[in-house]
Every structure is written in structure tokens, then in C-alpha cells.
VOPAGU-2260 file (C-alpha; in pm, 1 decimal, decimal comma):
REM VOPAGU-2260
SITE   aa  ch    i         X         Y         Z
SITE  MET   A    0    -598,2     684,6    -150,5
SITE  LYS   A    1    -392,5     903,3    -378,0
SITE  LEU   A    2    -527,4     955,5    -715,0
SITE  ASN   A    3    -391,7    1145,2   -1001,1
SITE  ILE   A    4    -541,5    1443,4    -821,8
SITE  GLN   A    5    -247,2    1668,2    -770,0
SITE  ILE   A    6    -451,2    2005,1    -863,9
SITE  ARG   A    7    -757,7    1894,0    -646,3
SITE  LYS   A    8    -530,9    1802,3    -366,5
SITE  LEU   A    9    -355,8    2161,6    -371,6
SITE  ASN   A   10    -700,4    2289,7    -390,6
SITE  TYR   A   11    -802,8    2116,0     -66,2
SITE  ILE   A   12    -452,4    2224,0     110,7
SITE  LEU   A   13    -534,5    2563,6      18,1
SITE  SER   A   14    -894,5    2574,7     104,6
SITE  ALA   A   15    -909,7    2329,8     408,6
SITE  ALA   A   16    -594,5    2366,4     580,7
SITE  LEU   A   17    -313,0    2587,0     663,1
SITE  ILE   A   18     -24,0    2340,5     718,7
SITE  THR   A   19     340,2    2439,6     786,7
SITE  LEU   A   20     589,0    2191,8     710,1
SITE  LEU   A   21     944,4    2141,9     817,1
SITE  VAL   A   22    1202,2    1965,6     642,9
SITE  THR   A   23    1412,4    1788,9     889,0
SITE  ALA   A   24    1741,7    1557,4     862,8
SITE  CYS   A   25    1728,8    1218,2     705,0
SITE  GLU   A   26    1576,8    1057,1    1046,2
SITE  LYS   A   27    1239,7    1179,0     915,3
SITE  ARG   A   28    1154,4    1280,3     551,1
SITE  LEU   A   29     881,9    1528,8     664,6
SITE  ASP   A   30     769,7    1671,9     973,6
SITE  ILE   A   31     449,2    1830,3    1063,6
SITE  LEU   A   32     404,0    2108,6    1319,3
SITE  PRO   A   33      86,6    1991,9    1539,1
SITE  TYR   A   34    -134,3    2297,1    1444,7
SITE  GLN   A   35    -366,8    2315,9    1178,8
SITE  SER   A   36    -650,9    2560,4    1122,3
SITE  ILE   A   37    -912,8    2653,5     890,0
SITE  THR   A   38   -1000,3    3033,6     858,2
SITE  GLU   A   39   -1363,2    3128,7     841,0
SITE  ASP   A   40   -1317,8    3267,1     482,7
SITE  ASN   A   41   -1191,3    2945,9     363,0
SITE  ALA   A   42   -1503,0    2726,3     512,9
SITE  LEU   A   43   -1648,3    2495,9     306,1
SITE  ALA   A   44   -1924,9    2642,5     122,1
SITE  SER   A   45   -2043,2    2376,2    -149,5
SITE  GLU   A   46   -2079,7    1996,3    -203,7
SITE  SER   A   47   -1769,8    2041,4    -443,9
SITE  ASP   A   48   -1563,3    2168,8    -123,8
SITE  VAL   A   49   -1674,8    1889,9      80,5
SITE  ASN   A   50   -1591,0    1644,3    -193,5
SITE  VAL   A   51   -1254,5    1800,8    -207,3
SITE  THR   A   52   -1202,3    1789,3     142,2
SITE  LEU   A   53   -1307,8    1417,4     172,8
SITE  ILE   A   54   -1037,8    1330,8     -96,9
SITE  GLY   A   55    -815,5    1506,5     154,1
SITE  ALA   A   56    -903,8    1283,6     417,9
SITE  TYR   A   57    -823,3    1005,4     202,2
SITE  ASP   A   58    -490,5    1158,7      99,6
SITE  GLY   A   59    -418,1    1194,7     496,4
SITE  ALA   A   60    -499,6     828,5     549,3
SITE  GLN   A   61    -276,1     726,7     261,3
SITE  ALA   A   62      23,8     929,5     366,4
SITE  ALA   A   63     329,6     749,4     461,7
SITE  ALA   A   64     306,1     812,4     834,5
SITE  THR   A   65     -46,5     623,1     823,4
SITE  TYR   A   66    -201,4     387,7     627,8
SITE  GLY   A   67      48,1     426,9     356,6
SITE  GLY   A   68     257,5     199,6     582,4
SITE  ASP   A   69     426,9     343,6     867,1
SITE  ILE   A   70     130,7     226,0    1108,5
SITE  MET   A   71     199,4    -124,0     994,0
SITE  VAL   A   72     570,5    -101,3     980,5
SITE  LEU   A   73     577,2       9,5    1350,7
SITE  ASN   A   74     316,6    -276,0    1453,1
SITE  ASP   A   75     563,6    -524,1    1286,5
SITE  LEU   A   76     904,4    -374,7    1421,5
SITE  VAL   A   77     830,3    -289,9    1775,0
SITE  GLY   A   78    1025,6    -569,5    1961,9
SITE  ASN   A   79     996,8    -816,9    1693,8
SITE  ASN   A   80    1368,4    -935,7    1678,6
SITE  ALA   A   81    1217,7   -1320,0    1665,4
SITE  ASN   A   82    1117,5   -1270,3    1310,1
SITE  ILE   A   83    1302,8    -980,1    1183,0
SITE  ASN   A   84    1648,2    -850,1    1148,5
SITE  PHE   A   85    1602,3    -476,3    1122,1
SITE  THR   A   86    1939,5    -315,6     967,9
SITE  GLY   A   87    1800,0      18,2     835,6
SITE  THR   A   88    2000,6     340,8     933,7
SITE  PHE   A   89    1661,5     543,2    1059,9
SITE  ALA   A   90    1709,6     561,2    1420,7
SITE  GLY   A   91    1338,1     602,8    1496,4
SITE  LEU   A   92    1296,0     251,5    1348,5
SITE  THR   A   93    1584,9     104,3    1514,5
SITE  ASP   A   94    1464,5     245,3    1878,4
SITE  ALA   A   95    1131,6      87,2    1784,7
SITE  TYR   A   96    1276,3    -263,0    1692,2
SITE  GLN   A   97    1476,1    -250,9    2007,9
SITE  THR   A   98    1191,9    -115,1    2215,4
SITE  LEU   A   99    1426,7     182,5    2324,8
SITE  MET   A  100    1207,6     454,5    2208,4
SITE  VAL   A  101    1200,1     818,2    2367,5
SITE  SER   A  102     948,6    1063,7    2376,5
SITE  ASN   A  103    1083,3    1236,7    2050,4
SITE  ASN   A  104    1091,3     949,0    1848,1
SITE  SER   A  105    1018,9    1101,1    1504,2
SITE  PHE   A  106     814,3     802,7    1345,7
SITE  ALA   A  107     599,3     781,6    1671,9
SITE  ALA   A  108     555,8    1172,6    1631,6
SITE  GLY   A  109     474,5    1142,4    1264,3
SITE  THR   A  110     212,8     882,3    1295,4
SITE  TRP   A  111      31,9    1088,5    1560,9
SITE  ILE   A  112      49,4    1411,9    1383,0
SITE  GLY   A  113     -49,1    1218,6    1080,2
SITE  ALA   A  114    -349,3    1069,0    1232,0
SITE  TYR   A  115    -485,3    1384,3    1385,5
SITE  ASN   A  116    -429,7    1572,9    1059,0
SITE  THR   A  117    -636,6    1310,9     899,2
SITE  ILE   A  118    -924,8    1321,5    1183,0
SITE  ASN   A  119    -940,5    1703,6    1133,6
SITE  ARG   A  120   -1002,3    1646,1     785,5
SITE  CYS   A  121   -1276,5    1384,0     853,3
SITE  ASN   A  122   -1433,2    1656,8    1118,7
SITE  ASN   A  123   -1461,1    1912,6     862,3
SITE  VAL   A  124   -1627,4    1699,5     603,2
SITE  LEU   A  125   -1864,7    1577,2     885,5
SITE  SER   A  126   -1940,9    1964,0     975,3
SITE  ALA   A  127   -2046,3    2055,1     632,7
SITE  LEU   A  128   -2274,4    1762,4     533,9
SITE  ASP   A  129   -2553,1    2003,9     484,0
SITE  LYS   A  130   -2382,2    2129,2     173,7
SITE  VAL   A  131   -2410,3    1793,2      19,9
SITE  THR   A  132   -2756,1    1824,3    -174,2
SITE  SER   A  133   -2708,0    1641,7    -499,8
SITE  SER   A  134   -2876,2    1322,7    -347,8
SITE  PRO   A  135   -2956,4    1145,8       1,0
SITE  ALA   A  136   -2742,5     867,4    -101,4
SITE  LYS   A  137   -2431,7    1078,9    -190,6
SITE  LYS   A  138   -2473,1    1246,3     134,6
SITE  SER   A  139   -2484,4     919,1     330,7
SITE  SER   A  140   -2183,0     819,9     135,8
SITE  VAL   A  141   -2009,2    1109,5     222,9
SITE  GLU   A  142   -2082,3    1087,8     578,5
SITE  GLY   A  143   -1990,4     713,1     602,0
SITE  GLN   A  144   -1661,2     766,6     428,5
SITE  ALA   A  145   -1559,2    1042,7     673,7
SITE  LEU   A  146   -1677,7     836,2     977,2
SITE  PHE   A  147   -1498,9     515,4     860,8
SITE  ILE   A  148   -1137,7     725,0     815,9
SITE  ARG   A  149   -1190,3     905,4    1149,0
SITE  ALA   A  150   -1265,7     569,4    1336,7
SITE  SER   A  151    -979,7     400,3    1163,8
SITE  MET   A  152    -735,7     643,8    1279,0
SITE  TYR   A  153    -858,3     671,5    1630,0
SITE  PHE   A  154    -846,9     280,5    1637,7
SITE  GLU   A  155    -491,7     294,2    1526,2
SITE  LEU   A  156    -413,7     561,0    1781,4
SITE  VAL   A  157    -546,9     392,6    2083,5
SITE  ARG   A  158    -390,4      63,6    2000,6
SITE  LEU   A  159     -41,8     232,7    1951,3
SITE  TYR   A  160     -16,2     486,8    2242,4
SITE  ALA   A  161    -229,2     339,1    2530,8
SITE  LYS   A  162    -270,5      41,4    2695,8
SITE  THR   A  163    -425,8    -265,9    2537,5
SITE  ILE   A  164    -778,8    -393,3    2647,0
SITE  GLY   A  165    -714,1    -649,4    2939,3
SITE  ASP   A  166    -423,6    -448,6    3086,9
SITE  GLY   A  167    -590,1    -267,5    3364,1
SITE  ASP   A  168    -935,7     -82,4    3353,0
SITE  ALA   A  169    -999,6      50,9    3021,8
SITE  SER   A  170   -1260,7     297,3    3178,6
SITE  SER   A  171    -949,9     455,9    3362,3
SITE  ASN   A  172    -662,8     391,4    3143,5
SITE  PRO   A  173    -574,3     713,0    2946,1
SITE  GLY   A  174    -639,3     669,8    2558,2
SITE  VAL   A  175    -586,7     964,4    2321,7
SITE  PRO   A  176    -761,1    1302,5    2282,8
SITE  LEU   A  177   -1094,9    1260,8    2132,3
SITE  VAL   A  178   -1145,5    1556,4    1894,4
SITE  LEU   A  179   -1488,4    1504,8    1738,9
SITE  THR   A  180   -1548,2    1874,2    1595,4
SITE  LYS   A  181   -1343,0    2053,4    1333,5
SITE  THR   A  182   -1055,3    2268,8    1460,8
SITE  GLU   A  183   -1074,0    2618,2    1292,6
SITE  SER   A  184    -792,9    2784,8    1512,8
SITE  VAL   A  185    -599,2    2644,0    1806,6
SITE  THR   A  186    -683,5    2793,5    2133,8
SITE  ASN   A  187    -683,2    2676,8    2499,8
SITE  ALA   A  188   -1001,4    2493,3    2468,3
SITE  ASP   A  189    -829,2    2257,2    2203,0
SITE  TYR   A  190    -573,0    2148,5    2455,8
SITE  ILE   A  191    -788,7    1870,4    2587,9
SITE  PRO   A  192    -664,0    1557,2    2820,0
SITE  ARG   A  193    -666,0    1205,5    2699,0
SITE  ALA   A  194    -999,6    1026,7    2679,8
SITE  SER   A  195   -1016,2     700,9    2834,3
SITE  VAL   A  196    -963,4     382,8    2651,4
SITE  LYS   A  197   -1285,7     286,1    2670,5
SITE  ALA   A  198   -1429,1     615,0    2541,5
SITE  VAL   A  199   -1192,0     606,2    2249,0
SITE  TYR   A  200   -1333,9     237,7    2160,2
SITE  ASP   A  201   -1680,4     321,7    2247,7
SITE  GLN   A  202   -1634,6     630,8    1976,4
SITE  VAL   A  203   -1472,7     392,2    1725,0
SITE  VAL   A  204   -1751,7     153,7    1750,5
SITE  ALA   A  205   -2012,8     405,0    1707,9
SITE  ASP   A  206   -1840,9     557,1    1410,7
SITE  LEU   A  207   -1814,0     226,7    1214,0
SITE  THR   A  208   -2159,5     102,3    1315,2
SITE  LYS   A  209   -2281,4     413,5    1147,4
SITE  ALA   A  210   -2058,6     418,6     869,6
SITE  GLU   A  211   -2159,2      59,9     785,2
SITE  SER   A  212   -2522,9     173,9     789,9
SITE  LEU   A  213   -2438,7     458,6     552,7
SITE  LEU   A  214   -2190,1     328,8     308,2
SITE  PRO   A  215   -2284,5     170,9     -40,1
SITE  SER   A  216   -2191,3    -181,6    -111,6
SITE  SER   A  217   -1952,1     -78,3    -394,2
SITE  ASN   A  218   -1750,0     224,1    -398,1
SITE  THR   A  219   -1456,3     179,2    -647,1
SITE  ILE   A  220   -1150,7     214,8    -467,7
SITE  TYR   A  221   -1298,1     384,1    -156,7
SITE  ALA   A  222   -1468,3     271,7     161,9
SITE  THR   A  223   -1766,2      52,5     148,3
SITE  LYS   A  224   -2025,3     -84,8     400,3
SITE  TRP   A  225   -1782,8    -413,0     398,0
SITE  ALA   A  226   -1479,1    -223,3     461,3
SITE  ALA   A  227   -1668,9     -75,3     760,8
SITE  ALA   A  228   -1793,8    -418,8     887,9
SITE  ALA   A  229   -1429,1    -555,4     842,5
SITE  GLN   A  230   -1286,8    -286,2    1062,0
SITE  LEU   A  231   -1556,4    -321,0    1297,5
SITE  SER   A  232   -1477,7    -681,3    1312,5
SITE  ARG   A  233   -1100,9    -618,6    1402,7
SITE  VAL   A  234   -1229,4    -371,0    1676,2
SITE  HIS   A  235   -1443,1    -614,4    1843,8
SITE  LEU   A  236   -1200,4    -879,8    1845,9
SITE  MET   A  237    -953,9    -649,0    2020,7
SITE  LEU   A  238   -1229,0    -565,9    2268,7
SITE  LYS   A  239   -1243,6    -951,9    2311,3
SITE  ASN   A  240   -1640,6    -918,4    2215,3
SITE  TYR   A  241   -1608,7   -1248,7    2002,8
SITE  ALA   A  242   -1974,1   -1259,7    1909,4
SITE  ALA   A  243   -1972,5    -915,8    1769,8
SITE  ALA   A  244   -1647,8    -969,6    1583,7
SITE  GLY   A  245   -1762,0   -1275,0    1425,6
SITE  ASP   A  246   -2092,3   -1142,4    1314,2
SITE  ALA   A  247   -1908,9    -865,7    1165,8
SITE  ALA   A  248   -1660,6   -1092,8     994,1
SITE  ASN   A  249   -1941,9   -1329,0     903,5
SITE  ARG   A  250   -2134,9   -1006,9     706,0
SITE  VAL   A  251   -1816,1    -920,0     506,4
SITE  ILE   A  252   -1799,1   -1298,5     395,5
SITE  ALA   A  253   -2160,0   -1345,3     339,3
SITE  GLY   A  254   -2246,3   -1026,6     174,5
SITE  SER   A  255   -1941,5    -838,1      20,7
SITE  GLY   A  256   -1916,6   -1057,6    -282,3
SITE  LYS   A  257   -1548,3   -1090,7    -215,2
SITE  THR   A  258   -1363,3   -1422,8    -250,0
SITE  LEU   A  259   -1040,7   -1593,6    -131,8
SITE  ASN   A  260    -799,7   -1601,0    -410,1
SITE  THR   A  261    -723,9   -1917,1    -539,1
SITE  ASP   A  262    -379,7   -1885,7    -545,5
SITE  PHE   A  263    -214,8   -1699,1    -240,0
SITE  THR   A  264      91,8   -1585,9    -442,4
SITE  LYS   A  265    -157,7   -1343,2    -677,8
SITE  LEU   A  266    -241,2   -1160,9    -380,4
SITE  TRP   A  267      49,3    -945,2    -424,0
SITE  PHE   A  268     250,4    -771,6    -698,5
SITE  THR   A  269     -53,9    -547,5    -776,1
SITE  PHE   A  270     145,5    -314,5    -993,2
SITE  ILE   A  271     387,7    -533,2   -1157,3
SITE  ASN   A  272     155,3    -818,6   -1242,4
SITE  ASN   A  273    -203,0    -671,1   -1210,4
SITE  GLY   A  274    -203,7    -333,6   -1358,3
SITE  GLY   A  275    -244,5    -158,6   -1040,5
SITE  ALA   A  276    -575,2    -343,5    -986,2
SITE  ASN   A  277    -673,2    -499,9    -642,5
SITE  PRO   A  278    -728,7    -865,8    -596,5
SITE  ALA   A  279   -1069,2    -964,3    -529,2
SITE  GLU   A  280    -965,3   -1055,3    -172,9
SITE  TYR   A  281    -876,0    -701,5     -72,7
SITE  ILE   A  282   -1171,6    -537,6     127,5
SITE  PHE   A  283    -991,8    -205,6     161,9
SITE  ALA   A  284    -646,1     -93,0      22,8
SITE  MET   A  285    -452,0     215,2     -25,5
SITE  THR   A  286    -395,3     281,0    -404,7
SITE  VAL   A  287     -38,4     351,5    -516,9
SITE  THR   A  288      63,2     441,1    -889,7
SITE  ALA   A  289     402,4     537,2   -1048,7
SITE  GLN   A  290     278,7     906,4   -1020,8
SITE  ASP   A  291     130,7     912,1    -681,3
SITE  GLY   A  292     115,1     731,9    -349,5
SITE  THR   A  293     327,7     582,9     -79,9
SITE  ASN   A  294     378,4     216,0      30,9
SITE  SER   A  295     629,0     228,5     334,1
SITE  LEU   A  296     582,9    -144,6     360,5
SITE  ASN   A  297     774,1    -183,5      30,3
SITE  THR   A  298    1006,8     102,9     158,4
SITE  TYR   A  299    1132,6     -94,8     461,8
SITE  PHE   A  300    1053,5    -447,2     353,1
SITE  GLY   A  301    1141,6    -452,6      -2,7
SITE  ARG   A  302    1447,4    -508,7    -192,7
SITE  ASN   A  303    1543,0    -511,5    -586,6
SITE  VAL   A  304    1551,8    -889,8    -641,0
SITE  GLY   A  305    1624,4    -886,7   -1006,1
SITE  ILE   A  306    1243,3    -861,4   -1101,4
SITE  ALA   A  307    1164,3    -549,4   -1279,0
SITE  GLY   A  308     975,3    -321,9   -1064,0
SITE  THR   A  309    1103,1    -473,5    -730,4
SITE  ALA   A  310    1271,7    -217,0    -501,8
SITE  GLY   A  311    1321,4    -102,7    -141,1
SITE  ARG   A  312    1575,1     -12,1     122,0
SITE  SER   A  313    1630,5    -409,8     233,0
SITE  ASP   A  314    1596,9    -298,3     589,3
SITE  CYS   A  315    1376,5    -592,9     711,4
SITE  LYS   A  316    1538,3    -922,8     672,0
SITE  ILE   A  317    1331,4   -1224,2     770,1
SITE  LYS   A  318    1478,3   -1456,9     995,9
SITE  ALA   A  319    1501,0   -1833,9     920,7
SITE  ALA   A  320    1339,4   -1906,7    1253,7
SITE  HIS   A  321     998,6   -1746,1    1122,5
SITE  ILE   A  322    1027,1   -1931,4     783,7
SITE  ALA   A  323    1065,3   -2260,5     989,1
SITE  LEU   A  324     751,6   -2195,9    1149,9
SITE  TYR   A  325     558,9   -2319,4     832,6
SITE  GLU   A  326     467,6   -2662,0     756,3
SITE  THR   A  327     644,0   -2829,6     479,2
SITE  GLY   A  328     419,0   -2805,1     170,3
SITE  ASP   A  329     292,4   -2467,3     269,8
SITE  ILE   A  330     333,5   -2220,2     -18,1
SITE  ARG   A  331     375,9   -1956,1     223,0
SITE  LYS   A  332     682,8   -2102,8     353,4
SITE  THR   A  333     843,1   -2047,5     -27,3
SITE  TYR   A  334     703,7   -1700,1     -35,3
SITE  PHE   A  335    1026,5   -1546,1      68,7
SITE  ALA   A  336    1304,4   -1419,2    -170,8
SITE  LEU   A  337    1663,6   -1527,3     -99,4
SITE  SER   A  338    1887,5   -1220,4    -196,3
SITE  GLY   A  339    2226,7   -1124,2     -91,3
SITE  GLY   A  340    2248,5   -1405,7     171,2
SITE  ASN   A  341    1893,2   -1279,2     339,6
SITE  ASN   A  342    1551,1   -1368,4     287,5
SITE  TYR   A  343    1282,0   -1099,3     214,0
SITE  THR   A  344     905,4   -1121,6     238,8
SITE  ARG   A  345     770,8   -1126,3    -111,1
SITE  LYS   A  346     461,4    -952,4      15,5
SITE  HIS   A  347     602,0    -615,5     -48,6
SITE  LEU   A  348     858,9    -616,8    -301,1
SITE  ASP   A  349     642,9    -439,1    -542,5
SITE  ARG   A  350     766,2     -73,6    -566,6
SITE  TYR   A  351     436,5      50,6    -657,7
SITE  GLY   A  352     225,8    -209,7    -505,3
SITE  ASN   A  353    -103,5    -123,4    -329,5
SITE  VAL   A  354    -100,2    -118,7      28,1
SITE  PRO   A  355    -348,1    -387,7     170,4
SITE  ILE   A  356    -526,9    -274,1     485,2
SITE  ILE   A  357    -794,2    -577,5     522,5
SITE  ARG   A  358    -831,4    -902,0     327,7
SITE  LEU   A  359   -1084,1   -1129,3     329,3
SITE  ALA   A  360    -872,1   -1396,9     465,4
SITE  GLU   A  361    -862,8   -1218,5     793,0
SITE  MET   A  362   -1232,6   -1232,2     801,3
SITE  TYR   A  363   -1223,2   -1609,0     762,1
SITE  LEU   A  364    -962,4   -1650,9    1051,5
SITE  THR   A  365   -1154,8   -1401,4    1295,2
SITE  ARG   A  366   -1514,0   -1574,3    1220,7
SITE  ALA   A  367   -1323,6   -1929,9    1291,7
SITE  GLU   A  368   -1182,9   -1779,2    1599,4
SITE  ALA   A  369   -1490,6   -1618,7    1741,3
SITE  ASN   A  370   -1699,2   -1916,9    1675,8
SITE  PHE   A  371   -1458,2   -2145,6    1841,7
SITE  ARG   A  372   -1438,3   -1938,7    2167,9
SITE  ASN   A  373   -1828,1   -1890,4    2168,1
SITE  ASN   A  374   -1872,8   -2274,9    2063,0
SITE  THR   A  375   -2114,1   -2138,2    1776,1
SITE  ALA   A  376   -2104,9   -2185,9    1408,0
SITE  VAL   A  377   -2216,5   -1842,9    1254,5
SITE  GLY   A  378   -2187,7   -1854,3     890,2
SITE  ALA   A  379   -1957,3   -2172,0     913,4
SITE  ALA   A  380   -1792,7   -2402,7    1171,9
SITE  PRO   A  381   -1467,1   -2284,5    1277,3
SITE  LEU   A  382   -1299,0   -2606,5    1122,8
SITE  SER   A  383   -1430,0   -2534,0     771,7
SITE  ASP   A  384   -1294,0   -2162,2     794,1
SITE  ILE   A  385    -960,5   -2283,8     903,4
SITE  ASN   A  386    -952,5   -2535,7     627,6
SITE  SER   A  387   -1025,5   -2271,4     379,1
SITE  ILE   A  388    -738,6   -2094,1     459,7
SITE  ARG   A  389    -499,4   -2418,7     478,6
SITE  THR   A  390    -620,6   -2581,7     157,0
SITE  ARG   A  391    -559,7   -2244,2     -35,5
SITE  VAL   A  392    -175,9   -2281,9      41,5
SITE  GLY   A  393    -159,6   -2628,4     -19,0
SITE  LEU   A  394    -190,2   -2783,7     312,4
SITE  PRO   A  395    -413,9   -3086,4     421,0
SITE  ALA   A  396    -741,2   -3019,9     578,2
SITE  LEU   A  397    -746,4   -3058,5     963,4
SITE  SER   A  398    -972,2   -3300,8    1087,0
SITE  SER   A  399    -997,5   -3128,0    1475,2
SITE  LEU   A  400    -920,0   -2774,4    1592,0
SITE  THR   A  401    -767,4   -2603,2    1888,5
SITE  LEU   A  402    -744,8   -2242,3    1970,6
SITE  ASP   A  403    -363,3   -2251,1    1908,5
SITE  ALA   A  404    -416,3   -2389,2    1574,4
SITE  ILE   A  405    -648,8   -2098,7    1474,8
SITE  THR   A  406    -396,8   -1842,6    1613,8
SITE  LYS   A  407    -118,0   -2006,8    1434,6
SITE  GLU   A  408    -289,4   -2006,7    1096,6
SITE  ARG   A  409    -352,4   -1631,3    1169,2
SITE  TYR   A  410     -14,4   -1540,5    1265,8
SITE  LEU   A  411     130,6   -1719,8     955,5
SITE  GLU   A  412    -121,6   -1579,8     702,8
SITE  LEU   A  413    -120,7   -1229,4     831,5
SITE  ALA   A  414     270,2   -1214,2     869,2
SITE  PHE   A  415     438,3    -879,8     769,2
SITE  GLU   A  416     119,1    -719,0     720,2
SITE  GLY   A  417     116,1    -504,9    1001,8
SITE  HIS   A  418     -54,2    -719,9    1288,7
SITE  ASN   A  419     235,8    -890,9    1515,3
SITE  LEU   A  420     227,7    -616,1    1794,0
SITE  HIS   A  421    -169,0    -608,0    1827,1
SITE  GLU   A  422    -205,0    -986,4    1813,9
SITE  ALA   A  423      40,9   -1019,2    2069,3
SITE  LYS   A  424    -105,8    -805,7    2303,3
SITE  ARG   A  425    -443,1    -926,5    2220,6
SITE  LEU   A  426    -356,8   -1289,8    2297,6
SITE  GLN   A  427    -127,1   -1166,6    2606,7
SITE  LYS   A  428     167,1   -1340,0    2446,2
SITE  PRO   A  429     550,9   -1182,8    2491,4
SITE  VAL   A  430     715,5    -980,5    2243,1
SITE  GLY   A  431    1075,8   -1075,2    2251,1
SITE  ALA   A  432    1202,4   -1005,7    2595,7
SITE  ASN   A  433     896,6    -807,2    2679,2
SITE  ASN   A  434     564,3    -928,2    2834,6
SITE  TRP   A  435     269,5    -846,2    2642,1
SITE  ASN   A  436     182,4    -559,6    2868,9
SITE  SER   A  437     530,3    -407,5    2904,5
SITE  PRO   A  438     524,6     -32,2    2870,5
SITE  LYS   A  439     776,8     -57,6    2628,5
SITE  LEU   A  440     527,2    -186,1    2361,5
SITE  ILE   A  441     349,1     137,0    2401,6
SITE  LEU   A  442     456,0     439,9    2186,4
SITE  PRO   A  443     519,5     761,1    2349,4
SITE  ILE   A  444     317,7    1057,8    2347,5
SITE  PRO   A  445     519,1    1301,8    2127,2
SITE  GLN   A  446     726,3    1534,7    2312,7
SITE  ARG   A  447     608,4    1840,0    2111,5
SITE  GLU   A  448     234,3    1768,4    2196,6
SITE  MET   A  449     347,8    1723,4    2581,8
SITE  ASP   A  450     521,0    2059,0    2561,2
SITE  VAL   A  451     221,6    2238,7    2397,3
SITE  ASN   A  452     -65,5    2044,0    2571,1
SITE  LYS   A  453     -19,3    2043,5    2951,5
SITE  SER   A  454    -345,2    1864,3    3004,4
SITE  LEU   A  455    -177,7    1544,5    2853,1
SITE  VAL   A  456     -28,8    1272,5    3053,1
SITE  GLN   A  457     284,7    1075,4    2923,4
SITE  ASN   A  458     284,8     708,8    2903,1
SITE  GLU   A  459     503,9     518,9    3154,5
SITE  GLY   A  460     884,1     515,5    3067,4
SITE  TYR   A  461     891,6     821,2    2893,9
């Protein structure tokens, strides 16, 4: 999360990383060379240095290319012409939307580089935990936050740049390189091959499990044990480990103190209507202010609709076919703005709106699906959880339940929040004209990485 810490951020950049930036054409606003190093004389020497570096890790996670929104935008755009009419001018996003990406796609490269840049900052924090001496609780919190961010970045990388679970053998399918120690200077030893999909997921689970045990229950806008548990629930759901996914979701619902907003429409417009504060339902979010922060979901899904504070490029127009999927009386069916003859989701109209990463509603949906699949009732019966989501948006409670009803509710509740691609792969449903396991739905390993690291193997089709 970017706070108003420009001076501290500059100190971090000067003391923790030597990053070369290249400004390119309008295709991509900022491009980062795939090299990052930390000189010995600038090594972390104090607890203050570690704290600043941890802020730098949040800053990396909140950058446009990562959780500032591009990860979610890519997930929603890739092949999603059934729901979105993308009319933007960025060729990289157009290619993603049309599933015509090439190995030098600037958005695929930006997310890869941004994620590994953030991972390296986390590794630097983890390498200097002995400098955190103010209290054991502080040390645990710092470690837990770094593990949470690192795990989150690896989770997004393996989902975007590798075959999904269920598509072949995860033990042999190439995932992404696992870098678990700080990079002080780039040598041939740093050019490592892609770890298996299973190895990456194993590391993500280990990091998040430890993070949940270390993190505090409350931590202002930063990661908490509930954020780690919620992310762990997502991971286990992708792994089809439904019992573990349901248990993690239940821990969040039962222990976090978070509640479902009674009014679905109050979940958005965090800057315009809520003074920048997150709704009670947000488990983890990226903070944006008028002075600092990026919300790429607003950039591409947003539009000035005549409400003060709304803005955006108007690139992602929502098709009538999507809106028709909602039942009559569903508040979510009306949560679109008609402007200039096109519909836009109201979720991302707020120019300085915070970027929601995980909401409590998702945990209810995950718990419901996990319990339904396993014929269990951990925390609550599946029907009860689904009806909690339905009645909140003005729909009548169901009297019986099917798996299709659960996944449809998930699809509609979380629409345009960055879930479409991974949900289709998880449920083995087609994405547009592509089957769920089409190579076209996997991002390319950036060509610049292939050129430098000869140990890498490119994804099929690139």
C-alpha cells in the first residue's frame, strides 16, 4: 500500500535497490529492466532499514503492474469477449483480450517484472529479521507480512504464467522460477530454471501457513492473519483441496470480526463516499489517495459518468449479455452505469478508489462450495452461506442448492474483480472460443527474460 511516504520510499529505493527505469512509448507507461541488485554497503543494517524495506515491498505489491490492478485486469480481459467489449488503445491489452499475445507483450512483461521486484524486496526483509529487536511481536509481524506478500506474488505468477491445476502433471509442468533469497548482484547462478507448478504451490502454501501463524489479528491497512488465511483459502480452492479451502475460509468468517455489508452498493466508491476508508467487508485491499497510489481497474473499467470523482479510460464496456445473467430484483443487475450508449460496472468508477483484493463475500462462497463438494457443514450449511449472499442483494432465499447455483453466484458476485480467467480454468469451463486449458490462456514468459536466462523454457505457442 502506498501511503504518503514519498521520502521514505525514496530512501528505500536508494538503500535497498538499484533499479534502472526506461520510459517507452504509450504502449506501456513504465518498463523496468529485469535486473535488481543490492550492494554490500547498502545492506540492511537496522530495524528501521527493515521497516522501510517492508514498506517498499507493499509499494511494489501496490504498483500498477501487480495488485494496483493490472493482475486483475489481465485476468478479466484474457479471452473474455462474452462479457466485455474492450475498445482500448493499448496493444498489449488488446492482444490479451483477443488471446493473441506474443512473447514481448508489455503487460505480461510488466507484471512478471513487478512481481519479482516485489519478491526480491520481501526476500531482503526476510534476510534481515535479526535486525528487528524491538519486540518478538514486531519481528513476527514483519516476517509474516513479507511472507504474505511473497506468497501472493508467487500465487499470481504461477496462475498466470503456467498450466493450471488439473492440466497435466503439476509435478512436472513448469511453473515459475522460485527465488527465496535476496539478490545482491546478478550472476550466472541467478539464472535458474522454472520450478514445477507443484513446487511453487507448495512454497505458497508454506509461506501463507507460516504468515497466518505470525501475523496479528489487526494491523491497520496492512496484512493480518485473516488476509493470510483468506489467500490460503484461494490457493487451496485452486488446488482442489476443498476441505482446506473451506477451513481457511471459515477461520476468516468466524475470527476476523469482518461482516458482510448489508448494502452491496456501499462496497465501492471508497474515496468519493467513504473518505478513503475500506468497507467492513474488505479483508485486504490496496490503499489509494489523491496524492499517491494506482488503481488500474479504474483506469480501464472506469469512466466519468457525471458524478464528481468518477473517471477512467472507458476501455471496458460491459455487454448486455452479462447483465442479463442476473435475476430480476438482483441489486447487482442494476449496478452498472449507462453512459454514451454503453454500460460500465460501477465497481471501479471511483478515480481514487481503493483496490479490493479479497472481500468477505468470497469466503462465504468458498466455504459454501467446499462444504457442498465434501458434504460437510463446517461453520454453516452451504445453503445458508449462499442465501447470505443472495438476500443481501435483494434475492429470495433458495430452498435447495446445486453446484452450478453456487458457482453462478460466485461468478456474479465477484464479476470484474479479477477472477474470470482463473475461475474458468478451475471449473474447466471454456473462455470464449478457447477451451479451459488452451495455451492461449497462459501468459508468455517475457522475451527479455528468455534472452537473458537460457535456463528458462517458453510456454507453448510463443
